[in-house]
Every structure is written in structure tokens, then in C-alpha cells.
C-alpha positions in Angstrom: 15.9 -38.0 9.1 13.0 -36.1 7.7 10.2 -34.5 9.6 6.9 -36.5 9.6 4.1 -35.1 7.4 1.0 -35.5 9.5 -2.4 -34.1 8.6 -6.0 -34.5 9.8 -8.7 -35.1 7.3 -12.1 -33.4 7.5 -13.5 -36.8 8.8 -11.2 -36.5 11.8 -8.8 -39.3 10.8 -5.1 -38.6 11.2 -3.0 -39.4 8.1 0.8 -39.9 8.0 2.8 -39.6 4.8 5.1 -42.5 4.1 8.4 -40.9 2.9 9.4 -43.9 0.7 6.2 -44.1 -1.3 4.6 -40.7 -0.8 1.3 -42.2 0.0 -0.7 -41.2 3.1 -1.6 -44.0 5.6 -4.1 -43.8 8.4 -2.6 -43.4 11.8 -4.8 -45.7 13.8 -5.2 -45.3 17.6 -4.7 -41.5 17.6 -7.8 -40.1 19.4 -9.6 -43.4 18.6 -11.5 -43.3 21.9 -12.5 -39.6 21.7 -16.0 -40.1 20.2 -16.7 -43.0 22.6 -18.9 -42.6 25.7 -16.8 -45.1 27.6 -16.8 -44.1 31.3 -13.6 -44.6 33.1 -13.6 -44.8 36.9 -11.1 -42.8 38.9 -8.5 -45.1 40.3 -8.5 -47.4 37.3 -4.9 -48.5 36.6 -4.4 -48.8 32.9 -1.2 -50.8 33.4 -3.1 -53.6 35.0 -5.8 -55.9 33.5 -8.9 -53.8 33.1 -11.4 -56.7 33.1 -10.1 -57.9 36.5 -10.3 -54.5 38.0 -13.9 -54.0 36.6 -15.0 -57.3 38.0 -13.4 -56.7 41.4 -15.1 -53.2 41.6 -18.4 -54.7 40.6 -18.2 -57.3 43.3 -17.3 -54.7 45.9 -20.5 -52.7 44.9 -22.6 -55.9 45.2 -21.3 -56.6 48.7 -22.3 -53.2 50.0 -25.9 -53.7 48.9 
């Protein structure tokens, strides 16, 4: 098994070399949320449905008002 050839382009995209063809393909998902301003609440469980957790936390905030 060969070592993966991984490089980062100046644009910030991560590229992985396909050993069979020699072409570089974009590795999607690697640091894909880094430029995003998505605020995540503490206590958010990423193994459970996020929408349900967001709705339940929003309802809890509305009840306190």
C-alpha cells in the first residue's frame, strides 16, 4: 500500500492524488466549515438530529420570555 499524496492548493482546497490515474481530485469535506460563521451551541450533540435539538432549544428560550 502506498502513502497518500495530499497537498493543499493556494485556494485552500485539499487535493488527493489518485494512485491509479495520477490525477489529483478534490478532497471534499476537509475543513469545509472553517470559513463559515456557523455558531454552534455548547451541549449540541452532533450524533443526534441537529434540527430537532435547535427547535427544542428555541422553544425553551421562548418559554422563558
